[in-house]
N, C-alpha and C positions, 0 to 999 in steps of 0.2 A: 655507612651502612654495611657495605661489603668490603671488608679489609682484605688486602692481598698479603698481609703479614701473618706469620705463624705465632701461635701463643706459646712458644718455647723459650726458655732462657737457661743459660748455664750459670750456676750460682754456687761456686765452691765454698763461699763463706756464709751462706745462708741468709744474707741480707735481703735479697729479693723475696725469698720464701717468707720471711717474717713480715715483710711489707705487704705481700699479697694476703697473708692471714689476717693482718690488722685491717687492711683496706676492705676486705670482703666479709669480715666476721658478721656484719649485720645483714648480709645478703644470703645467708644460708650456705656458706662455704662448706664443701665436702672435701676432705683430705683422704687420699688413699695412696697405696704403693702398688707398683706393677706386680709384685709377688704376693699381693693380698689374695686370699682364697675367693673373696667376693668382688674382685676387680672388675670383671666383665659386667656383672649385675650393677655395680655402683656406677660405672661409666654409662651404661644404658639408661639407668634411671635419671642421671644428671642431664643427659641429652634430651630425654623425653620430657622432663619437667622444667627444662631451662635453668638448671641450677649450676652454680659455679663449681668447678672441680679442679683441684690441685693434685697432680700426681707427683709424688716425691721420689727421690732416689732412683731415677731412671738410669739404666746402664747404657752401654754403647749400642745395644740393639733394643728395638721397640717391639712390643707385641703386635702381631699382624692385625689385631682388631683395631688398632689406632690408625692404620694406613688410610682407610677411606675418610676418616675424620680430618687428618692432617692434609690430605689431598683435596678436601672439600668436595667430595663426590656426592653432592646433594642432588636428589632426583625429585621430580614432581609426580605425585600419584594423586590424581584428582585435584583437590584444592589443598593438599597437604605436602609438606616437604619431608623427605625421608632420606636417611643414610643407612645403607645396608652394612652392618658390621658383622664380620665373622662368617659371611656367606659367600659362596662362589657365584 
């Protein structure tokens, strides 16, 4: 239920990317890139609605909005679980 592993992989040949796209195609996979103009909104919507998100072509540095997600900084607010992205 609560994995300690991170959902990141290095895939220079694109095999893992193709596998994820094939495996998740029936689950409403959303594919985006970090430099996409709607990146933050896409990320937020996928988290909010529990959709699978594949972020392609990440560089050596990640957007700060990803930090609380990768660090699994989930907080309880009432009976809901929330992650604050892009806020101090």
